[in-house]
Each structure stands twice: as structure tokens, then as C-alpha cells.
DSSP file (Angstrom, degrees, kcal/mol; ACC not computed):
  #  RESIDUE AA STRUCTURE BP1 BP2  ACC     N-H-->O    O-->H-N    N-H-->O    O-->H-N    TCO  KAPPA ALPHA  PHI   PSI    X-CA   Y-CA   Z-CA
    1    1 A M              0   0    0      0, 0.0    55,-0.0     0, 0.0     0, 0.0   0.000 360.0 360.0 360.0 131.8    8.3   19.8   -6.3
    2    2 A P        -     0   0    0      0, 0.0     2,-0.5     0, 0.0     0, 0.0  -0.239 360.0-108.6 -64.2 156.1    6.6   23.1   -7.2
    3    3 A S        +     0   0    0      1,-0.1     3,-0.1     2,-0.0     0, 0.0  -0.757  37.3 170.8 -88.5 130.2    2.8   23.3   -7.6
    4    4 A Y    >   +     0   0    0     -2,-0.5     3,-1.6     1,-0.1    35,-0.3   0.183  43.6 113.4-118.5  12.7    1.6   23.7  -11.2
    5    5 A E  T 3  S+     0   0    0      1,-0.3    -1,-0.1    33,-0.1    -2,-0.0   0.722  75.0  52.6 -64.4 -22.4   -2.1   23.1  -10.5
    6    6 A T  T 3  S+     0   0    0     -3,-0.1    -1,-0.3     2,-0.1    -2,-0.1   0.556  84.6 108.7 -90.6  -6.9   -3.1   26.6  -11.4
    7    7 A S  S <  S-     0   0    0     -3,-1.6    -3,-0.1     1,-0.1     3,-0.1  -0.388  80.4-103.5 -71.4 148.5   -1.4   26.6  -14.8
    8    8 A E        -     0   0    0      1,-0.1    31,-0.2    -2,-0.1    -1,-0.1  -0.515  41.7-108.2 -70.1 130.5   -3.6   26.6  -17.8
    9    9 A P        -     0   0    0      0, 0.0    31,-0.3     0, 0.0     2,-0.2  -0.320  36.2-157.3 -61.0 142.9   -3.6   23.1  -19.5
   10   10 A T  E     -a   40   0A   0     29,-2.6    31,-3.8    -3,-0.1     2,-0.3  -0.575  13.4-117.0-108.2 174.4   -1.8   22.8  -22.8
   11   11 A T  E     -a   41   0A   0     29,-0.2    31,-0.1    -2,-0.2    28,-0.0  -0.842  40.4 -91.0-110.6 156.5   -2.1   20.4  -25.6
   12   12 A L        -     0   0    0     29,-0.5     2,-0.3    -2,-0.3    16,-0.1  -0.496  41.8-124.6 -67.6 120.7    0.6   18.0  -26.7
   13   13 A P        +     0   0    0      0, 0.0    -1,-0.1     0, 0.0    15,-0.1  -0.510  42.9 159.5 -66.4 127.5    2.7   19.7  -29.4
   14   14 A T        +     0   0    0     -2,-0.3     2,-0.5    10,-0.1    -2,-0.0   0.477  30.7 114.5-126.1  -8.7    2.8   17.5  -32.5
   15   15 A Q        -     0   0    0     10,-0.0    11,-0.6     1,-0.0    12,-0.4  -0.537  48.4-166.1 -72.3 118.8    3.8   19.8  -35.3
   16   16 A R        -     0   0    0     -2,-0.5     2,-0.1     9,-0.2     3,-0.1  -0.794  22.1-110.1-107.7 148.5    7.2   18.7  -36.7
   17   17 A A        -     0   0    0     -2,-0.3     3,-0.5     7,-0.2     6,-0.2  -0.420  42.6 -99.6 -69.9 149.6    9.5   20.6  -38.9
   18   18 A A  S    S+     0   0    0      1,-0.2     2,-0.3    -2,-0.1    -1,-0.1  -0.360  98.7  45.8 -65.8 149.5    9.9   19.3  -42.5
   19   19 A G  S    S+     0   0    0     -3,-0.1    -1,-0.2    -2,-0.0    -3,-0.0  -0.480 107.6  39.9 119.2 -62.5   13.0   17.2  -43.1
   20   20 A C    >   -     0   0    0     -3,-0.5     3,-1.3    -2,-0.3    -3,-0.2  -0.932  54.2-166.1-128.9 110.5   13.4   14.8  -40.2
   21   21 A P  T 3  S+     0   0    0      0, 0.0    -1,-0.1     0, 0.0    -3,-0.0   0.605  88.2  63.6 -69.1  -8.4   10.3   13.0  -38.8
   22   22 A F  T 3  S+     0   0    0      2,-0.1    -2,-0.0    -6,-0.0     0, 0.0   0.603  76.8  99.9 -93.1 -11.8   12.4   11.9  -35.8
   23   23 A D  S <  S-     0   0    0     -3,-1.3     3,-0.1    -6,-0.2    -6,-0.1  -0.550  82.0-114.2 -70.5 136.0   13.1   15.4  -34.5
   24   24 A P        -     0   0    0      0, 0.0    -7,-0.2     0, 0.0    -1,-0.1  -0.331  42.2 -85.3 -67.0 155.0   10.8   16.3  -31.6
   25   25 A P    >>  -     0   0    0      0, 0.0     3,-1.2     0, 0.0     4,-1.1  -0.317  32.2-126.8 -59.2 142.3    8.3   19.1  -32.2
   26   26 A A  H 3> S+     0   0    0    -11,-0.6     4,-2.0     1,-0.3     3,-0.3   0.859 109.3  62.4 -59.0 -36.3    9.8   22.5  -31.5
   27   27 A G  H 3> S+     0   0    0    -12,-0.4     4,-2.1     1,-0.2    -1,-0.3   0.786  97.4  57.5 -61.8 -27.1    6.8   23.2  -29.2
   28   28 A L  H <> S+     0   0    0     -3,-1.2     4,-2.3     2,-0.2    -1,-0.2   0.900 105.5  49.0 -70.1 -41.1    8.0   20.4  -27.0
   29   29 A A  H  X S+     0   0    0     -4,-1.1     4,-1.8    -3,-0.3    -2,-0.2   0.898 110.8  51.5 -63.3 -40.0   11.4   22.0  -26.5
   30   30 A E  H  X S+     0   0    0     -4,-2.0     4,-2.7     1,-0.2     5,-0.3   0.924 110.1  48.4 -62.8 -44.2    9.7   25.3  -25.6
   31   31 A L  H  X S+     0   0    0     -4,-2.1     4,-3.0     1,-0.2    -2,-0.2   0.910 107.8  55.2 -61.2 -41.9    7.5   23.6  -23.1
   32   32 A R  H  < S+     0   0    0     -4,-2.3    -1,-0.2     1,-0.2    -2,-0.2   0.880 114.2  40.8 -60.0 -38.5   10.5   21.8  -21.5
   33   33 A E  H  < S+     0   0    0     -4,-1.8    -2,-0.2     2,-0.2    -1,-0.2   0.907 126.9  30.8 -75.4 -43.3   12.2   25.2  -21.0
   34   34 A E  H  < S+     0   0    0     -4,-2.7    -3,-0.2     1,-0.2    -2,-0.2   0.878 137.9  10.3 -87.1 -41.3    9.1   27.2  -19.9
   35   35 A R     <  +     0   0    0     -4,-3.0    -1,-0.2    -5,-0.3    -2,-0.2  -0.660  59.6 177.1-143.0  79.2    7.0   24.6  -18.1
   36   36 A P  S    S+     0   0    0      0, 0.0    16,-2.8     0, 0.0     2,-0.5   0.735  85.4  39.6 -62.7 -21.4    8.8   21.3  -17.5
   37   37 A L  E    S+ B   0  51A   0     14,-0.2     2,-0.4    -6,-0.1    14,-0.2  -0.929  85.6 169.0-125.7 106.5    5.8   20.0  -15.6
   38   38 A A  E     - B   0  50A   0     12,-2.5    12,-2.5    -2,-0.5     2,-0.2  -0.914  39.2-117.8-124.3 142.7    2.6   21.1  -17.4
   39   39 A R  E     - B   0  49A   0     -2,-0.4   -29,-2.6   -35,-0.3     2,-0.4  -0.573  41.3-163.6 -69.4 140.9   -1.0   20.3  -17.1
   40   40 A M  E     -aB  10  48A   0      8,-2.3     8,-2.9   -31,-0.3     2,-0.7  -0.992  22.5-139.6-137.1 137.2   -2.1   18.9  -20.5
   41   41 A T  E     -aB  11  47A   0    -31,-3.8   -29,-0.5    -2,-0.4     6,-0.2  -0.864  29.2-147.1 -93.0 117.6   -5.4   18.3  -22.2
   42   42 A Y    >   -     0   0    0      4,-3.2     3,-2.6    -2,-0.7    35,-0.1  -0.322  30.1 -95.8 -80.3 165.7   -5.2   14.9  -23.9
   43   43 A P  T 3  S+     0   0    0      0, 0.0    34,-0.1     0, 0.0    -1,-0.1   0.765 125.0  54.1 -54.9 -27.9   -7.0   14.1  -27.2
   44   44 A D  T 3  S-     0   0    0     32,-0.5     3,-0.1     2,-0.1    33,-0.1   0.428 122.2-104.5 -87.8   3.6   -9.9   12.5  -25.4
   45   45 A G  S <  S+     0   0    0     -3,-2.6     2,-0.1     1,-0.3    -1,-0.0   0.271  76.1 138.8  94.3 -11.1  -10.4   15.7  -23.3
   46   46 A H        -     0   0    0     30,-0.1    -4,-3.2    -5,-0.1     2,-0.5  -0.447  48.7-137.0 -66.4 136.5   -8.9   14.2  -20.1
   47   47 A V  E     +B   41   0A   0     -6,-0.2    -6,-0.2    -2,-0.1     2,-0.2  -0.877  43.3 136.5 -99.7 126.4   -6.6   16.6  -18.2
   48   48 A G  E     -B   40   0A   0     -8,-2.9    -8,-2.3    -2,-0.5     2,-0.3  -0.442  47.9 -71.5-139.9-147.0   -3.3   15.1  -17.0
   49   49 A W  E     -B   39   0A   0    -10,-0.3     2,-0.4    -2,-0.2   -10,-0.2  -0.910  20.4-158.9-126.7 150.0    0.3   15.9  -16.8
   50   50 A L  E     -B   38   0A   0    -12,-2.5   -12,-2.5    -2,-0.3     2,-0.5  -0.982  13.6-168.4-125.5 117.0    3.2   16.2  -19.2
   51   51 A A  E     -B   37   0A   0     -2,-0.4     2,-0.3   -14,-0.2   -14,-0.2  -0.920   8.7-179.8-107.4 127.9    6.7   16.0  -17.7
   52   52 A T        +     0   0    0    -16,-2.8     4,-0.3    -2,-0.5    -2,-0.0  -0.942  41.0  38.8-127.2 149.2    9.7   16.9  -19.9
   53   53 A G  S  > S-     0   0    0     -2,-0.3     4,-2.4     3,-0.1     5,-0.2   0.280  83.9 -92.8  88.0 144.0   13.4   16.9  -19.1
   54   54 A Y  H  > S+     0   0    0      1,-0.2     4,-2.6     2,-0.2     5,-0.2   0.912 120.2  45.8 -56.9 -52.5   15.4   14.4  -17.1
   55   55 A S  H  > S+     0   0    0      1,-0.2     4,-2.1     2,-0.2    -1,-0.2   0.872 113.8  49.4 -66.3 -36.2   15.3   16.1  -13.7
   56   56 A T  H  > S+     0   0    0     -4,-0.3     4,-2.5     2,-0.2    -1,-0.2   0.928 112.0  47.7 -67.2 -44.6   11.5   16.8  -13.9
   57   57 A V  H  X S+     0   0    0     -4,-2.4     4,-2.9     1,-0.2    -2,-0.2   0.907 110.7  52.4 -63.2 -41.2   10.8   13.2  -14.9
   58   58 A R  H  X S+     0   0    0     -4,-2.6     4,-1.4    -5,-0.2    -1,-0.2   0.919 110.1  49.1 -59.4 -42.9   13.0   11.9  -12.1
   59   59 A S  H  X S+     0   0    0     -4,-2.1     4,-0.5     1,-0.2     3,-0.3   0.926 112.4  47.2 -62.7 -44.7   11.1   14.1   -9.6
   60   60 A V  H >< S+     0   0    0     -4,-2.5     3,-1.3     1,-0.2     6,-0.3   0.922 108.7  54.4 -62.6 -44.1    7.7   12.9  -10.9
   61   61 A M  H 3< S+     0   0    0     -4,-2.9    -1,-0.2     1,-0.3    -2,-0.2   0.789 113.2  43.4 -63.5 -26.0    8.8    9.2  -10.8
   62   62 A G  H 3< S+     0   0    0     -4,-1.4    -1,-0.3    -3,-0.3    -2,-0.2   0.449  92.0  98.6 -96.5  -0.6    9.8    9.6   -7.1
   63   63 A D    X<  -     0   0    0     -3,-1.3     3,-2.1    -4,-0.5    -4,-0.0  -0.776  65.7-148.0 -92.3 120.8    6.7   11.6   -6.1
   64   64 A P  T 3  S+     0   0    0      0, 0.0    -1,-0.1     0, 0.0    -4,-0.1   0.613  92.4  74.5 -66.2  -9.4    4.0    9.4   -4.5
   65   65 A R  T 3  S+     0   0    0     -5,-0.1     2,-0.3     2,-0.0    -5,-0.1   0.675  94.3  61.5 -74.0 -15.0    1.3   11.7   -5.9
   66   66 A F  S <  S-     0   0    0     -3,-2.1     2,-0.3    -6,-0.3     0, 0.0  -0.829  77.6-155.0-108.6 151.2    2.0   10.0   -9.3
   67   67 A S        -     0   0    0     -2,-0.3    30,-0.1     2,-0.1    -2,-0.0  -0.922  27.0-163.1-130.6 151.0    1.5    6.3   -9.8
   68   68 A S        +     0   0    0     -2,-0.3     2,-0.2    -7,-0.1     5,-0.1   0.372  54.0 127.2-103.0  -1.7    2.9    3.5  -12.1
   69   69 A R    >   -     0   0    0      1,-0.1     3,-1.4     3,-0.1     4,-0.4  -0.387  56.5-144.3 -66.5 128.0    0.0    1.2  -11.3
   70   70 A Y  G >  S+     0   0    0     25,-0.6     3,-1.6     1,-0.3    15,-0.4   0.869  96.7  61.1 -58.4 -40.7   -1.7   -0.1  -14.4
   71   71 A E  G 3  S+     0   0    0      1,-0.3    -1,-0.3    24,-0.2    14,-0.1   0.656 106.5  47.6 -67.9 -12.6   -5.1   -0.2  -12.9
   72   72 A L  G <  S+     0   0    0     -3,-1.4    -1,-0.3    12,-0.1    -2,-0.2   0.462  87.2 117.0 -99.8  -4.8   -4.9    3.6  -12.4
   73   73 A L    <   -     0   0    0     -3,-1.6     2,-0.6    -4,-0.4    12,-0.3  -0.410  49.8-159.0 -69.5 133.8   -3.6    4.3  -15.9
   74   74 A H        -     0   0    0     -2,-0.2    -1,-0.0    10,-0.1    -2,-0.0  -0.965   5.0-159.4-111.5 114.6   -5.8    6.5  -18.1
   75   75 A Y        +     0   0    0     -2,-0.6     5,-0.1     6,-0.2    -2,-0.0  -0.810  13.7 177.5 -97.3 101.0   -4.9    5.8  -21.8
   76   76 A P        +     0   0    0      0, 0.0   -32,-0.5     0, 0.0    -1,-0.1   0.416  46.3  91.3 -90.6   2.9   -6.2    8.9  -23.6
   77   77 A F  S >  S-     0   0    0    -34,-0.1     3,-1.4     1,-0.1    -2,-0.0  -0.729  84.5 -97.4-101.3 148.0   -5.0    8.2  -27.1
   78   78 A P  T 3  S+     0   0    0      0, 0.0    -1,-0.1     0, 0.0   -34,-0.0  -0.261 107.3  32.8 -57.9 144.2   -7.0    6.4  -29.8
   79   79 A G  T 3  S+     0   0    0      1,-0.3     3,-0.1     2,-0.0    -2,-0.0   0.409  90.7 124.2  90.2  -2.4   -6.2    2.7  -30.2
   80   80 A G  S <  S-     0   0    0     -3,-1.4    -1,-0.3     1,-0.2     2,-0.0  -0.213  73.8 -64.1 -82.1 177.7   -5.4    2.2  -26.5
   81   81 A P        -     0   0    0      0, 0.0     2,-0.4     0, 0.0    -6,-0.2  -0.331  51.0-129.9 -63.6 143.2   -7.0   -0.3  -24.2
   82   82 A E        -     0   0    0     -3,-0.1     0, 0.0     2,-0.1     0, 0.0  -0.771  66.5  -2.1 -94.4 137.9  -10.7    0.1  -23.6
   83   83 A G  S    S-     0   0    0     -2,-0.4     2,-0.1     2,-0.0     0, 0.0  -0.089 109.4 -23.6  77.3-178.3  -12.0    0.1  -20.0
   84   84 A P        -     0   0    0      0, 0.0   -13,-0.1     0, 0.0    -2,-0.1  -0.346  63.1-129.9 -69.8 146.5  -10.0   -0.4  -16.8
   85   85 A L        -     0   0    0    -15,-0.4     3,-0.1   -12,-0.3   -12,-0.0  -0.641  22.5-113.6 -91.1 151.4   -6.7   -2.3  -16.9
   86   86 A P        -     0   0    0      0, 0.0    -1,-0.1     0, 0.0   -16,-0.0  -0.392  43.2 -86.7 -76.3 162.9   -5.9   -5.1  -14.6
   87   87 A P        -     0   0    0      0, 0.0     9,-0.1     0, 0.0   -18,-0.0  -0.175  64.0 -70.7 -60.8 164.3   -3.2   -4.8  -12.0
   88   88 A A        -     0   0    0      7,-0.5     3,-0.1     1,-0.1   -19,-0.0  -0.298  57.6-111.8 -56.5 136.5    0.4   -5.6  -13.0
   89   89 A P    >   -     0   0    0      0, 0.0     3,-2.4     0, 0.0     6,-0.2  -0.296  48.4 -74.9 -66.9 158.9    0.8   -9.4  -13.5
   90   90 A V  T 3  S+     0   0    0      1,-0.3     3,-0.1     3,-0.0     0, 0.0  -0.306 122.8  22.1 -54.3 129.6    3.0  -11.2  -11.0
   91   91 A G  T 3  S+     0   0    0      1,-0.2     2,-1.0    -3,-0.1    -1,-0.3   0.248  91.3 114.1  95.2 -11.9    6.7  -10.4  -11.8
   92   92 A D    X   +     0   0    0     -3,-2.4     3,-0.7     1,-0.2    -1,-0.2  -0.798  35.2 174.5 -96.4 100.6    6.0   -7.1  -13.6
   93   93 A M  G >   +     0   0    0     -2,-1.0     3,-1.4     1,-0.2    -1,-0.2   0.611  65.2  79.6 -81.2 -12.1    7.5   -4.4  -11.4
   94   94 A T  G 3  S+     0   0    0      1,-0.3    -1,-0.2   -25,-0.0    -2,-0.0   0.699  93.1  50.6 -70.8 -16.5    6.9   -1.6  -13.9
   95   95 A G  G <  S+     0   0    0     -3,-0.7   -25,-0.6    -6,-0.2    -7,-0.5   0.017  96.2  92.2-107.4  27.0    3.2   -1.5  -12.8
   96   96 A M    <   -     0   0    0     -3,-1.4     2,-0.2   -27,-0.2    -3,-0.0  -0.886  55.9-153.9-120.9 151.3    3.9   -1.2   -9.1
   97   97 A D    >>  -     0   0    0     -2,-0.3     4,-2.2     1,-0.1     3,-0.6  -0.706  42.3 -48.9-109.6 168.3    4.4    1.7   -6.7
   98   98 A A  T 34 S+     0   0    0      1,-0.3    -1,-0.1    -2,-0.2     0, 0.0  -0.458 114.6  33.2 -65.3 147.7    6.3    1.8   -3.4
   99   99 A P  T 3> S+     0   0    0      0, 0.0     4,-2.3     0, 0.0    -1,-0.3  -0.999 127.0  41.2 -89.8 -10.9    6.4    0.1   -1.0
  100  100 A E  H <> S+     0   0    0     -3,-0.6     4,-2.2     1,-0.2    -2,-0.2   0.933 118.0  48.4 -61.7 -44.8    5.7   -3.1   -3.0
  101  101 A H  H  X S+     0   0    0     -4,-2.2     4,-2.7     1,-0.2    -1,-0.2   0.910 111.4  50.6 -60.9 -43.1    8.1   -2.0   -5.8
  102  102 A T  H  > S+     0   0    0      2,-0.2     4,-2.4     1,-0.2    -1,-0.2   0.910 108.9  51.5 -62.1 -43.4   10.8   -1.1   -3.3
  103  103 A R  H  X S+     0   0    0     -4,-2.3     4,-1.6     1,-0.2    -1,-0.2   0.937 114.1  42.5 -61.2 -47.7   10.6   -4.5   -1.6
  104  104 A F  H  X S+     0   0    0     -4,-2.2     4,-1.9     1,-0.2    -2,-0.2   0.894 112.1  54.4 -66.6 -39.7   10.9   -6.4   -4.9
  105  105 A R  H  X S+     0   0    0     -4,-2.7     4,-2.0     1,-0.2    -1,-0.2   0.913 107.9  49.8 -61.8 -41.9   13.7   -4.1   -6.1
  106  106 A R  H  < S+     0   0    0     -4,-2.4     4,-0.5     1,-0.2    -1,-0.2   0.886 110.3  50.8 -63.3 -37.7   15.7   -4.7   -3.0
  107  107 A L  H  < S+     0   0    0     -4,-1.6    -1,-0.2    -5,-0.2    -2,-0.2   0.847 119.6  35.7 -66.7 -32.8   15.3   -8.5   -3.4
  108  108 A L  H >X S+     0   0    0     -4,-1.9     3,-2.0     1,-0.1     4,-0.5   0.622  88.8  91.3 -99.1 -15.2   16.4   -8.4   -7.0
  109  109 A T  G >< S+     0   0    0     -4,-2.0     3,-1.5     1,-0.3    -1,-0.1   0.865  84.9  55.3 -52.9 -42.8   19.1   -5.8   -7.1
  110  110 A G  G >4 S+     0   0    0     -4,-0.5     3,-0.5     1,-0.3    -1,-0.3   0.694 101.8  58.9 -65.3 -18.8   21.9   -8.2   -6.4
  111  111 A R  G <4 S+     0   0    0     -3,-2.0    -1,-0.3     1,-0.2    -2,-0.2   0.581 104.5  51.1 -85.2 -10.5   20.9  -10.3   -9.4
  112  112 A F  G << S+     0   0    0     -3,-1.5    -1,-0.2    -4,-0.5    -2,-0.1  -0.215  73.9 144.5-123.6  42.2   21.4   -7.5  -11.8
  113  113 A T    <>  -     0   0    0     -3,-0.5     4,-2.5     1,-0.1     5,-0.2  -0.374  62.0-113.1 -74.7 160.4   24.9   -6.2  -11.1
  114  114 A V  H  > S+     0   0    0      1,-0.2     4,-2.2     2,-0.2     5,-0.2   0.914 118.3  52.7 -58.8 -43.4   27.1   -4.9  -13.9
  115  115 A R  H  > S+     0   0    0      1,-0.2     4,-1.7     2,-0.2    -1,-0.2   0.922 110.6  45.9 -60.4 -45.6   29.5   -7.8  -13.3
  116  116 A R  H  > S+     0   0    0      1,-0.2     4,-1.4     2,-0.2    -1,-0.2   0.902 111.0  52.4 -66.4 -40.7   26.7  -10.4  -13.6
  117  117 A M  H  X S+     0   0    0     -4,-2.5     4,-0.6     1,-0.2    -1,-0.2   0.873 107.4  53.0 -64.3 -36.2   25.2   -8.7  -16.7
  118  118 A R  H >< S+     0   0    0     -4,-2.2     3,-0.8     1,-0.2     4,-0.4   0.890 107.0  52.4 -64.1 -38.0   28.6   -8.8  -18.4
  119  119 A R  H 3< S+     0   0    0     -4,-1.7     4,-0.4     1,-0.2     3,-0.3   0.802 109.6  49.8 -67.1 -27.5   28.8  -12.6  -17.6
  120  120 A L  H 3X S+     0   0    0     -4,-1.4     4,-2.3     1,-0.2    -1,-0.2   0.533  85.5  91.0 -86.7  -6.9   25.4  -13.0  -19.3
  121  121 A A  H <X S+     0   0    0     -3,-0.8     4,-2.2    -4,-0.6    -1,-0.2   0.885  83.8  52.1 -59.7 -41.3   26.3  -11.1  -22.4
  122  122 A D  H  > S+     0   0    0     -4,-0.4     4,-2.1    -3,-0.3    -1,-0.2   0.916 110.7  47.2 -63.4 -41.8   27.5  -14.2  -24.3
  123  123 A R  H  > S+     0   0    0     -4,-0.4     4,-2.4     1,-0.2    -1,-0.2   0.890 109.8  53.7 -67.0 -37.1   24.3  -16.1  -23.6
  124  124 A A  H  X S+     0   0    0     -4,-2.3     4,-2.2     1,-0.2    -1,-0.2   0.891 108.5  50.3 -62.0 -38.6   22.3  -13.0  -24.7
  125  125 A A  H  X S+     0   0    0     -4,-2.2     4,-2.5     2,-0.2    -2,-0.2   0.901 109.2  51.3 -65.9 -40.4   24.3  -13.1  -28.0
  126  126 A E  H  X S+     0   0    0     -4,-2.1     4,-2.7     2,-0.2    -2,-0.2   0.923 110.5  48.0 -61.6 -44.6   23.6  -16.8  -28.5
  127  127 A I  H  X S+     0   0    0     -4,-2.4     4,-2.3     2,-0.2     5,-0.2   0.902 110.7  52.0 -63.5 -40.8   19.8  -16.2  -28.0
  128  128 A T  H  X S+     0   0    0     -4,-2.2     4,-2.9     1,-0.2     5,-0.4   0.929 110.8  47.3 -60.3 -46.0   19.9  -13.3  -30.4
  129  129 A V  H  X>S+     0   0    0     -4,-2.5     4,-2.5     1,-0.2     5,-1.5   0.921 110.5  52.7 -62.2 -44.6   21.6  -15.4  -33.0
  130  130 A E  H  <5S+     0   0    0     -4,-2.7     5,-0.4     1,-0.2    -1,-0.2   0.912 117.8  36.4 -57.5 -43.8   19.1  -18.3  -32.5
  131  131 A H  H  <5S+     0   0    0     -4,-2.3    -2,-0.2    -5,-0.2    -1,-0.2   0.846 125.1  37.3 -82.3 -34.4   16.2  -16.0  -33.0
  132  132 A L  H  <5S+     0   0    0     -4,-2.9    -3,-0.2    -5,-0.2    -2,-0.2   0.863 130.2  21.9 -86.6 -36.9   17.5  -13.7  -35.7
  133  133 A L  T ><5S+     0   0    0     -4,-2.5     3,-2.1    -5,-0.4    -3,-0.2   0.892 114.1  56.6-100.4 -47.4   19.5  -16.1  -37.8
  134  134 A D  T 3 <S+     0   0    0     -5,-1.5    -3,-0.1     1,-0.3    -4,-0.1   0.770 107.7  51.3 -63.6 -24.5   18.4  -19.6  -37.3
  135  135 A A  T 3  S+     0   0    0     -5,-0.4    -1,-0.3    -4,-0.2    -2,-0.1   0.457 100.7  80.6 -89.3  -0.1   14.8  -18.8  -38.3
  136  136 A R  S <  S-     0   0    0     -3,-2.1     5,-0.1     1,-0.0    -4,-0.0  -0.791  85.9-108.4-109.2 148.5   15.9  -17.1  -41.6
  137  137 A P    >>  -     0   0    0      0, 0.0     3,-2.1     0, 0.0     4,-0.7  -0.382  41.6-104.1 -66.0 154.1   16.9  -18.6  -44.9
  138  138 A P  H >> S+     0   0    0      0, 0.0     3,-1.0     0, 0.0     4,-0.5   0.814 118.9  59.5 -52.3 -36.5   20.6  -18.3  -45.7
  139  139 A Q  H 34 S+     0   0    0      1,-0.2     4,-0.3     2,-0.1     3,-0.1   0.720 109.0  44.9 -68.2 -18.2   20.2  -15.4  -48.2
  140  140 A E  H <> S+     0   0    0     -3,-2.1     4,-1.7     1,-0.1    -1,-0.2   0.506  89.5  87.1 -99.1  -6.2   18.6  -13.3  -45.4
  141  141 A Q  H <X S+     0   0    0     -3,-1.0     4,-2.0    -4,-0.7     5,-0.2   0.869  83.7  54.7 -66.8 -37.0   21.1  -14.0  -42.6
  142  142 A R  H  X S+     0   0    0     -4,-0.5     4,-1.8     1,-0.2    -1,-0.2   0.911 109.4  47.4 -64.4 -40.7   23.6  -11.3  -43.5
  143  143 A S  H  > S+     0   0    0     -4,-0.3     4,-2.2     1,-0.2    -1,-0.2   0.864 108.8  55.6 -68.5 -32.8   20.9   -8.6  -43.3
  144  144 A A  H  X S+     0   0    0     -4,-1.7     4,-2.6     2,-0.2    -1,-0.2   0.884 105.3  52.1 -64.8 -37.5   19.7  -10.0  -40.0
  145  145 A V  H  X S+     0   0    0     -4,-2.0     4,-2.4     2,-0.2    -1,-0.2   0.911 108.7  50.2 -64.2 -41.7   23.3   -9.7  -38.6
  146  146 A R  H  X S+     0   0    0     -4,-1.8     4,-1.3     2,-0.2    -2,-0.2   0.903 110.9  49.5 -63.6 -39.6   23.3   -6.0  -39.7
  147  147 A I  H >X S+     0   0    0     -4,-2.2     4,-1.3     1,-0.2     3,-0.5   0.941 111.3  49.0 -62.4 -46.6   20.0   -5.5  -38.0
  148  148 A A  H 3X S+     0   0    0     -4,-2.6     4,-2.8     1,-0.3     3,-0.4   0.880 106.6  56.4 -61.7 -38.0   21.3   -7.1  -34.8
  149  149 A A  H 3< S+     0   0    0     -4,-2.4    -1,-0.3     1,-0.2    -2,-0.2   0.816 107.8  49.7 -63.8 -29.4   24.4   -5.0  -34.9
  150  150 A G  H << S+     0   0    0     -4,-1.3    -1,-0.2    -3,-0.5    -2,-0.2   0.756 121.9  29.7 -80.6 -25.0   22.2   -1.9  -34.9
  151  151 A V  H  < S+     0   0    0     -4,-1.3    -2,-0.2    -3,-0.4    -3,-0.2   0.622 110.3  67.0-112.1 -15.9   20.0   -2.9  -32.0
  152  152 A C  S  < S-     0   0    0     -4,-2.8     5,-0.1    -5,-0.2   -27,-0.0  -0.783  95.4 -92.6-104.2 149.8   22.3   -5.1  -29.8
  153  153 A P    >>  -     0   0    0      0, 0.0     3,-1.9     0, 0.0     4,-0.9  -0.330  36.6-120.8 -57.1 141.2   25.3   -3.8  -27.9
  154  154 A A  G >4 S+     0   0    0      1,-0.3     3,-0.6     2,-0.2    -2,-0.0   0.829 111.9  58.4 -56.2 -34.6   28.4   -4.2  -30.0
  155  155 A S  G 34 S+     0   0    0      1,-0.2    -1,-0.3     3,-0.0   -30,-0.1   0.719 105.2  50.8 -70.2 -18.3   30.0   -6.4  -27.4
  156  156 A A  G <4 S+     0   0    0     -3,-1.9     2,-0.7     1,-0.1    -1,-0.2   0.634  93.4  79.6 -93.5 -14.8   27.1   -8.9  -27.6
  157  157 A V    <<  +     0   0    0     -4,-0.9     2,-0.2    -3,-0.6    -1,-0.1  -0.843  64.5 163.8 -96.9 114.1   27.1   -9.3  -31.4
  158  158 A T        -     0   0    0     -2,-0.7     2,-0.1   -36,-0.1     6,-0.1  -0.718  47.3 -69.5-124.6 171.9   29.9  -11.7  -32.3
  159  159 A V        -     0   0    0     -2,-0.2     6,-0.2     6,-0.1     2,-0.2  -0.421  57.6-143.9 -61.7 135.0   30.9  -13.8  -35.3
  160  160 A T    >   -     0   0    0      4,-1.9     3,-1.7    -2,-0.1    -1,-0.1  -0.500  24.3-107.9-100.9 169.1   28.4  -16.6  -35.7
  161  161 A E  T 3  S+     0   0    0      1,-0.3    -1,-0.1    -2,-0.2    -2,-0.1   0.627 115.2  71.1 -68.3 -11.0   28.7  -20.2  -36.7
  162  162 A H  T 3  S-     0   0    0      2,-0.2    -1,-0.3   -21,-0.0     3,-0.1   0.520 113.6-114.5 -82.6  -5.7   27.0  -19.1  -40.0
  163  163 A G  S <  S+     0   0    0     -3,-1.7     2,-0.3     1,-0.3    -2,-0.1   0.533  77.0 119.1  87.7   4.9   30.2  -17.2  -41.0
  164  164 A S        -     0   0    0     -6,-0.1    -4,-1.9     3,-0.0    -1,-0.3  -0.771  37.5-176.2-103.7 150.1   28.7  -13.7  -40.9
  165  165 A S    >   -     0   0    0     -2,-0.3     3,-1.3    -6,-0.2    -6,-0.1  -0.940  41.9-104.0-135.8 162.6   29.7  -10.9  -38.7
  166  166 A P  T 3  S+     0   0    0      0, 0.0   -17,-0.1     0, 0.0    -8,-0.0   0.803 119.4  52.9 -57.0 -29.3   28.3   -7.4  -38.3
  167  167 A A  T 3         0   0    0      1,-0.2    -3,-0.0   -18,-0.0   -21,-0.0   0.703 360.0 360.0 -81.3 -18.8   31.1   -5.9  -40.3
  168  168 A S    <         0   0    0     -3,-1.3    -1,-0.2   -26,-0.0   -26,-0.1   0.498 360.0 360.0 -85.5 360.0   30.7   -8.1  -43.3
């Protein structure tokens, strides 16, 4: 990975074009093209890194100079946790670095195969129906099915015992 330590820190581009609030800021695309790994000054004054683009993020995620450990996280935006964070709770691999993360991932990889996940799809659909539909009054169930159709894979959203389907 190239060294970017001498580059001037930038600020996070937040200015969005009028029209669609979901389009990323144009300045972010420019940064991705010019400096895919850039030093950045966060709103609280802390200097850190901004990684943009798939290959750059993949490189950062595999580089031991960067960490996923919660207790090392600096949350520089208002409204974030105050003070140091505790280590990842037992079972939460997202807050671990190698070699611990690698050891757990190897132990669990066989439990999350494509074939096994396909076998669990029906149960995932049942749980979705239980939580989205059964807790709602009948007049709201059709809209809940439409919501589920938008956020759940189409193969997991099936006709329910309530008589509604995503298409109706």
C-alpha cells in the first residue's frame, strides 16, 4: 500500500447537489479518483483516514496498521459514544483483528455456506412474517408485506397465511 502520510489532510465532503439527497457529494467522487486513501480532519479536529473505492477499502481492511477493535475506535462525530469503548462482546467478530478474527472465522466458515443459507431462507421468511405481520393490526399488514418485499430478498418473501403477498 502506498504511503499517504505526507499528504495534506482534507475534510469530509458533505455538499450535495440539489435534487437527490441520496447521491453522494461530488467532492467524494473527486477524492476517490485523486486520493483514494486520504488523511482527513474530522469535525472534532482528530486527523484520521478516509478510504474510498472498493480496492482501496479492501487493502485497508487487510492492512494490520488499521484496526477493527472497538476499544481503539475514535468516534469523531457529534452524538457518538463518549469516552473509551469496551472491547467487542463475546461472539461479535466485527470488533476483532487477526489473529483472533481469523481463528473464529475459520471455525465458523462451514456454518455459513451458500447451500446452508439457502436452506435457512424459509425459516428467515417465517421469522420476518412473525415480526412484521403478526404484531400489526390487519389493516396495516398489506403495507408491512410491501416493506418486507423491499428489504428482504425476493426469494425469502412468500405468500403468508394472512393472504397477502408482496405483489398484492
